N, C-alpha and C positions, 0 to 999 in steps of 0.2 A: 516850391510851395505846393504845386499841384501833385508832384510825385509823392510828397509826404502824406497828403490827404488820401491818395490812392492806396498807399501802404496801410494807413489806418482803417480805410474802408474794407480792406481784405486782410484781416489779421491772421486768418487761418489758411492762407495760400501756401500750397506745398512747393517749396523751392527746390525739391529734389529732382534732379535731372536724370531720368532713367537711362536715356541713351548714353549720357556721359558716364554714368556708373557702370553700364555694361562695357563700354569701351575701356574704362579704367581696369576692369577685371580682365578683359582679354589681353591687355598689355602688361598685366601684372606677372610677377615671377611665381611659379608654383613652389610649394613648400618642399624643401630638400633637407634631409636629416642624415647624419652619420652616427653610428653606434660603435663606440670603442669599448674595450675591456680585455682583461687577461684571458688566456686560454681556459675554457670551461666556465666562464662567468655567465654564460647564457645570452650573449649578445646576438647570436643568430636567432634564437627563439624570440627575444624581445623585438628585434628588427622585423621579423615576419609578422608578429602580432600588430605592430604599428602600421605596417604596409597594408594589412587586411582591414584594420579599423579605419584608417584615413585614406584608403583608396589610392595609395601611392605604389610605385613600381619597386618591388623588392629586388635588390641587386646584391648578389653574393657569388663568390667564385664558382662553387660547385653548381649552383643554380644556372649561372650563365653558361657553363660548359655543357650541362645537360640540355639547355634550351637550344644552343647552337647545333648540337648533335641531332636533336629531334627535328629541327627545321632544315637540316641538311645544308647549312651555310658553308662558305669556304673555310672558316675557322672550325666549324663542326666536323667537316670531313677530315681536316688535318688532325684534330684531337682524336677522332675515332681511329684513325690510322695509327697514331702513336699508342693509344691504349691497347689496340689489338696486338701490337708488337711487345706489349708489356713495359713500355717506356712511360715516364712521367711527362706531363704537359709542361713546357717551359713557362716560367712566370711571365716572361715577356709577352707570350701569346695571350695568357689570361688577362694581363693588364690591358692589352689592346682591345680584347673583347669587352671588358668592363667599361673602358672609356667610350667605345663605340655604342654601348647600350645607353650610357648617360647622355649621349648626343642624339639619341633616337627621337622621333616625333612624339611617341607616347609619353616619354619622360619629360619632354618640353611642355607637356600639358598637365600631366598628373603629378610630376615631381618624383623623387626617389627616396628610398631608405637604403643606404649603403652600409655594409658591414664586412669585416674580414679584410679590409684594406686600410692601411698599408700591410703588406705581407711581413711575417716575422723573418723569413729568409731574405738574404740580401744577395742572392745569386745574380739577379738581373739588375736591380737598383738598390741603393742604400735606402734606409728608412727616411732620412731627410729628403732625398730625391723623390720618394713616393709622396711624402707630405707636400712637397712643392707641386707635384701633379695635382693634388687636391686644391691647392691655392689657386692654380691656373685654370681650373674648370670653368667652362662657360656658365654652367649652372652651379654657382658656388653654394656650399651648404649653409643653411640658415640656422639650424639647431644642431648642436653637438651634444651627444649623450654619452657620458662616461660611467661605466659600471664598475663599482669598487667592491672587492670581496677579499677577505683574509686568505693568505697563501695556503694555510693548513686546510681550511675548508674546501678550497679549490682542489687541492691534491686528493682529499678524501672523495670529493664528488667525481673527479675524473677517474680515479682508480675503481670507483664503484659502478662505472658504466659497463654494460654488456651489450653485445650485438647479436641479432639473429642472422646467421650466415645466409639464410634463404631469402628473407625479405629485406635485409639491410637495416631494419629498424633498430634504434638505439634505446635501451631501457636504463633508467636510473636504479640505484640500489633499492629505493622505496617501491619499485615495481616488480622486482624479481626475488629479493631475499625474503624468505618466509617469516623470519623473526620480525623484520621491520614492518612487513605487511600486517602481521597480527597485532603489533603494537599500535599502528595507525588505526586499525579497525577498532581496537579496544578504546582508544582515545575518542574516536568518533562516536562509538556506541554510548560512552559516558556523556558526551556533549548532547547527543540526541535525547538521552533519558532526562537530562536537565531541562532541555527545551520542551519536552513533552509535559513535564511537571508545570512549566510556566504557561504553556499553551497546549491544551489537549487536542485542539482542533487543527494542529499543524498538518500540512499536506504531506502525505506519504511519499509522493513523487519527489519532493525535495530531498528526502532522506536517501533515496536511491542514487540521486545525482551526486550527493556529497560523498557517499561511499565509493562511487565509481572512480573518484580521483585517485584512489589508492589500490585499484584492482591490479592483479598481476597480469602478465601477458595473456593474450587470447588462448582459448583452450587448445587450439591447433598448434600453439607455440609453447612447448614444455620447457621446464627450467634447464634440462640438460642440453638443449639445443643452443643456448646462449653461450657465446664465447667472449673472451676479453681480447681486445685489439692490442697490438704491441705498444702503440702510442699511449694506451691507457694504463700501462704498468706504472706503479707508484714512482719508481726511479725516473722513468721517462717524463712523467707529469711534472715532477720537481725540476727536471732539467729544462723543460719547455718554459715553465714559469720563470726560472732564473734567467734564461735567455731574453725573455720579454722584458724583465726589469733592467737588464743591462743594455739591450740594444734599442728596444722600442720606447720605453718609458721616458727617457730624458728628452728626445726631440718631440715626443707627443705632448708632454707637459708644457713645453715651450709653445707649441701650436695652440693648445687649449688656453694658455695664459694670454695670448694675443687676441683671442676671440672675445666678442662682446659678452660680458658676464650675464647679461639678461637672457641670452639664448644658449647658455651653457648649463646643462642639467647633469648633476652627479647623483646616482642612485645606489641604493644598497643591494648588491647582488646576492646577498645571503638569503633573501626571502624568495618566495615563489614568483615565477615570471608574471603571473596574473596580477600580482600586487605591486610589481616594480613600477609600472606606469599605468595609471588609471585614465581611461578615456570614456567618452560619452557613448554608451551603448545604443542610444537612440539616434545616432548619426544617420542622416538621410542622404543617400547618394543623389547627385544632381541629375543623373541620367534615368530615364524611364522609357522602356521600349514597348512598342505596340506593333501589332501586325494585322494586315488584311482589313479591307473595307474602310471607306471614308467615315463610317459611323463612329469608328474608334477615335477619330480626331475630334468629333463633337463630344463624345463621351469623356475625353480627356479633360475638357474644360471644366468639368464638375466633379472629377474624382481625384483622389490623392492630392488634396489641396495643400499648398505650402502653408497657408494661414487662413483663418476664417474669412469668408467672403472673397477669397482670392481665387481667381480662375486662370487657368492656362490660356495663353493667347497665341495667335499666329504671329510669326515673325514678319519683318518687312520683306522677306524673300517670297512669302506666300506659298504658292505651289511649285515654285522654281527651285531646282536643286542648287544649293550654294557651291558644292564641289564642282559641278559642271560649269557654273559661271566663272569660277576661278581659273578653270582650264580653257576658258575662251569659248564655251558652247552654251547654248540655251536648251536646257532639258527639263521637262516637267517632272516633278517628283512622283513617286509611287507610294501610296499610303501603306503599303506593306513594309516600307523602309522608313517609317516615321520615328523620330526621336525628339525628346524634349530636353532643352538645355537652358538654364537660367530663366526658367519660367515661360519660355516661348517654344513653339513647335517648329520643327524643321522637317521637310519631306525630301528625302534623298531619292535619286533616280535609279540606283542599282545597289546590289549588295557590296560591290567594291567601293562605291562612293560612301556607303554607310560605314565601312571599316575605316576608311581614311578620315572621315569626320569624327568617329569615336576616338581614334588614336590621338588626334589633336585638332579640335574645331577652330582654334584661334586664327590660323592663316586664311580660313574661308569666311570669317566674320568681320575681320578688321577692315577699316576704311582703306581704299575707296569702295569696298564691297557693300551692298550689291551694286554692280555696274554692268549693265548689259553690254556685251562686246559689240563694237561697231565694226562692221566688215565692209570694206570699200574695194570695188573692182575697177581698175583703170584699164581702158582699152583705147586703141587708136592705130593709125597706119604706122608702118615701119619708120624709124628715125623721127618720131613725133615727140619724143621726150617722155615716154611712159615711165621708164626706170627712174629718171630724175624726179618726176612728180611723186612717184611712189615713195622714194626715199625722203622727200621733203614732208609728205603727209605723215609717214611713220615717225620721223624725228619730232614733229610738232605735237603729235597726239600719243607719243610713246607706244607705238604699235610695231608690228612685225611685218616685213615685206615677204 
């Protein structure tokens, strides 16, 4: 009876447990997406845009190869050696690099947008075996996006691609063919004239941006420099799409059919990539970096607010570095390496600790953290049982001898 009266006396009590909500987020699984589609459907472009907008890790074969070569990893050196010899990189090596990236710490925190896998070729593994690899991922995909586009339109799109041999940039037909460029310009000019009639005060800057979408290559890149790659020939494009429909499509459709239909998105690939998947342009990243002087920590509490009357707060770690605590040390943080996460401020002790925290903060914030490490020193005369006592203490308190 008394408890009911207390509830009635405090009808506006907030039952929201902030610590529990934070812990629930840290234990949650990051969003993981896979984009499928026929050759030339624009799945790589869409996947890159999704990764940029939603702050996920973009994973694609050529990107992974380039990243490993730049970082000088074991796989990167092997790939560079094969490329210098004029040989192709085995699909088995590319698959291992992709799976290694999916299991990396940054992907475990940010999630991933994967595309270009399974591979169309079956030199290393069959398509069903590659799909089974996806099913057995530790971070399983949450959302599957399938881009659909008519075969004829794909063949025309692929055969209309041209590449600059110097820069490696790929241009669509609407970017290099003069007739198509003039047609787009005329259409845009007509649209702009109609808009001006409706609203004479229209901003001129918007007109420039709209026309820029159909600009030809840069002045330094003339038309005669662009070449057509062998894989972009019409007959080769038709062959690739035919192989996709024969080898890839049947097992892929079965995989999509078994996925939760609520998280299966099928989009029209015949439209522009910007319109394929609309996202919130006002998305705010959770991280906010500041450097130098403790005044910035105080300034942070009143700027870039998440919501009205909301202020950033210090975390329960205070000035102590959470990365150092996780490694068994007590180190005070440096304001130069301050970072905000989930509305709270964390001060790291070094640039290396900051990089580790930014890649994946979850292991440093989950319980039983923060817990100051307890260090015990046992000494005594020879044969007094020091080793036995040390082992018992380490076993009871989960420590290391």
